[in-house]
N, C-alpha and C positions, 0 to 999 in steps of 0.2 A: 504493500500500500504506500502510495506517495504522500507527501505532506499535504498537497492540495486535496487529495481524496480524503484524507483524515479530517482536514478542516471543513470540507463539505459536509461530512457526517456530523461534525461538531455543531454546525449551523442547525441541523435538524434536531439534534439533542437539546440544544438550548431553546429552540423555538417551542418544542413540546413542554419543556420545564417552565418556560415563561407563561405559557397558556395555563398550565396547572396552578402556578403560583398566583396568578391574577384571579383565578376562579376561587381558590382556597389556599391562602398563604401557608407555607410550611411553618410548623411550630418550633422546631428545634433542629440543630445541625445534623444530628445522627439520622433523623428522618430524611432530611434533604440529601445527605450523602448516599444513603441507601437507594433513594429514588434515582439519583444520578446513575448509580451502577445499573439499576434495572433498565433505564432508558438507553444507556450506552450498550448494554447487552442486546437489547432489541434492535437498535440501529446498526449494530455491528454483527448481526447474526450470520452474515455470509463470510465473516473473517474466521481465520483459524486460531482464534484466541478464546480462552476461557476467562471470564471475569471473576476475580476472587472476591467473594462477599465476606471473607473473614481474613483480611490481610494481617500481617504481623503488626503488633502495636508500634505506633510512631513511624511506620513505613512511609517513605516519601518516594514518589507521589502516592496519593491515595488509591489511584487506579492505574494499573500497568497494562498496556495493550501492546505487546511486542516492544518495538523501539520507541513507542509513544507512551506518554503518561499524562494523567489528569490529576491535578491537585484541586480539591474541592474546598471552597470557603463559603461561609454562611453568616449572615448577620440579621438581627431583628431591627437594626437601626437603618436610617436613611442615608447610607454611605456606601461607597464602593471601596473602602479602605479596610484592611485587616492585618493583624499580626500573622506572620507565616512561619516557616520552618527555621531551624537553626542554620547559621552559615556553615556549620561543620558538615551537614548532610551525611552524618554517619550512618543513617538508616536508608540511604538512597537505594532504590532497586537498580541493580547493576546493569540490566539489559536496556533500561530506558535512556534514550539519547536526547529526546525532545519532550519538554514538559509544557503542558497547557494548564490554564486556570479556568475553572468554571465557578462563577460567583453568584450565589443567591442572595439578593437584597430584598428583605421583607418589609423594611421600613418605608414610609412614604408610599409611593406606588410600587407594589411588588414587581420585581424584574429579575431576570437571569441573563448573564452575559458571559462570554468567554474571551480570553486573551492569551497571547503567548506569555508564559511565565516570566521569562527573562525581561520582557518589555514592561511587565507589570510591577516588578520589584522596584520600588521607588525610594526606599530608605532602609537603614539598618539600625535597630534599637540596640543600645550598648549597655543594657542593664544585665548584670550577671553573665549570661551567655548571649553573645550577639545573635539577634534574630532579624530576619528580613521582615519588612512590611510591604504589602502589595496593594495596588490600587488599579482598578480597571479604568483605563483612559488617562493614566498619568502622562504628563507632558514629556518628561525625560526620565529614563530609567536610572537606577542607581549605578549600573555598570557603565552607562554612558558618562555619568558624572565622575566615576572613578577612573575612566579611561582603560577599561579592560572588558573583554567579552565575558559573558556568563560562563560559557564552557571553559575558558581559560581560568577563570576565577575558581570554579567549583573543583577543578582537578589540582589546584595549587595546594601546597602544604599550608597548615594552619598559620604558621608564623608569617608566610607570604601574604595570606589573606588579611592578617591583622595589620600589615603595613599599609594596605589599601584602605582598610576601615579606619585606622587611626588618622591617616591623612584626610580622609573624608570628614570624620568627626571633628577634627581640629579646625577645619575650614568653616564649620557651623557654629563654633563657639562665639558667644557674645562677650563683650568686655567684662572682665572680672570673673569669667567662668573658667573652670579647669576640668580636664578629664580625670575620672577617678580610676580608670582602668588603663593599664600600660603594657599588657602582654605583648612581647615582641618576638619571642622565640619559644619553642617547646620547653615546658618546665618553668617558664617565668610567669607563673600564675599569681594573680593578686586578687584578693577579695577583702573588702572592708569588714572588720569584726562586727558581728551582729550586735553585740553589746557595746555601745559607745562608752568611752572612759573619759574621766576628767584628768587634765594634765597634772593638776595638783596632787592627785592620788597615785601617780606613777612612781616606781622606784627611782632613786636618783640616777642610777646607771642608764635607765631608759630615757629619762628626761635629758640627760647629757647627749645621748646618741641622737635623739630627735632634734634637739637644738642644733647640733652640728649639721645634720642633713638639711634643715631649714635654712641655716645660714648660707650653705653652699648654693642652694637652689635660688635663693632670694637675696642677692647682693645689695638690693635697694634698701636693706635695713640700715645701711650706713648713711642714709639721707639725714638731713637736719631734723632736729626734734619736732619741728612744726610741720613737717611734710605729711600730707594726707595720704592715706591708703598704703603707706609703705609696708605695713604688716599684713595686708590683706592676703597675699599669696601664702604667707607663712601659716595663717589660720586655716586657709583652704587646704593646704598640703597636709597639715596635721589631721584635719577632719576627714578629708576624702580619701587619703591614702592609708591612714592609720586608725581612723575612727576615734581620734582624740580631740576633745573639746577643750580649748584654752580660752578662758574668759578674758585674761589680760595679756595678750600676746606681747605687748611692749615690754613687760617685765622679764621676758625671756632673754632680753638683750641689754637692757639699760638699768635694771633694778640693782640696788646695792648687793642683794643676795647673790648675784651672778657676776658683778663687776668689781665689787669691793669686799672680798671675803675677809680681809684683815680688819675691816671697819676703821681704816685710817683716814687721815684728812689730806691726802695728797692731791685730791681733786682730779682734774683732767676729764676727758670724755669717757663717760661710763661705757658707751658702746665699744670704744677702742680698747678699753681695759678688759671688757668681757670677751672680745674676740681674741685678744692676746692670750688670755687664760685657756682658750679653746683650741689653740693651734694644733696640738697633738691629735685631738679628736677630729678636727677638720681634715687633717692629712689622712687619717685612717678612713674617714667617710669618703673622701675623694677617691680612694683606691678601691672601694668596695661597693659603692652605690650603682644602681642599675643605670646603664647608659641612656635608656629610654626616658628616664626622669630629666636628664639634662637636655635632651632633645625637646622635651615638652616645655620645660621652664626657660631654657635659654634659647630655644629655637634651633639648636644644632647639637650634634653629638660631639663630645670632646673626649679624647683618650684620658684614662685615669691619671697618668703622669703629668698631663698638661692642665688639669682642672684647677689647681690652686693658682697657677699663673693666669689662667683665663678669668678666674674669680676676681683676682686683684685688678686686672684690667677693667673689668666691668665696675667693680666697686669704686675705683678712682673716678669714674665718670659720674657716679652718684653722690660721692662725698663732697661736703662743703667745709672749708676751713681746715681740712686735714687731708692727707694723701695716704690711703691704706697701704699702698705698695711700699711706702717709705717707713712704715711703722710695724708692719706684720710680716711674718715669715722671712725675716732678714738674716736668720742664722745660717 
């Protein structure tokens, strides 16, 4: 069967389902999915394929017909948009080469339409496991936006897929937003702890480690004391990457408890003194932190051995009335 012949039969399937939906709207997704199978079976009765009415759980697509497949979506709302399968496609039916979407919309005026799956994927949701979103009639597919074909994307390794997804997601960020997921290679899995923690309750060793990480990623902390928003990225990093809530982010860098441990009266810039006390921890963090973090916060990946030098270069641009590169890491 050719693609044109398959699509001709899809027209007949959808026409019948549309008539039925407008006469008596389908009540729930399972009912609609089973009816799609029945109508497909009837329309494809001359083909040499058996329609599986009890496919494996989570199989993708829902209906396999030789090299063609049909993914079924259903909504009670008046929308042609729905969450779809995981980008991993770990349960994909191996024989299927071309996937189509049959969508039953029961909200508003009930209707049923079909589309090519790859042309209907218009977004990827990045919560926990990245999942596609599909929309009948979308103006531009996700794969067109990412600059890769669906077939090339689906056979890529997961770390390669994540490179495309991260670039796509970063381009959609609004000012002040950060991505909370940064997987870039197999095994580099990150998930925010389910139970949020207060910074003040953490062990001192963890506080120190997190402060070092935040300092490296956010050299803007050296800005003058009156600068607005200079601690925003620090707070977002702690919360979105570690699940840690810090009420007074400023105190991590300029309070006497971190900058004046001896409680002396020598004065000076507290942020400079705090950073000086953290040099060993900063060097250690620079050598061990995930490169994807620097790409996210600095806009470029930097080799571990060059991160302190690059941090100083950036900090010098932010600082007023002092030069970090002349005061820090001079040993």
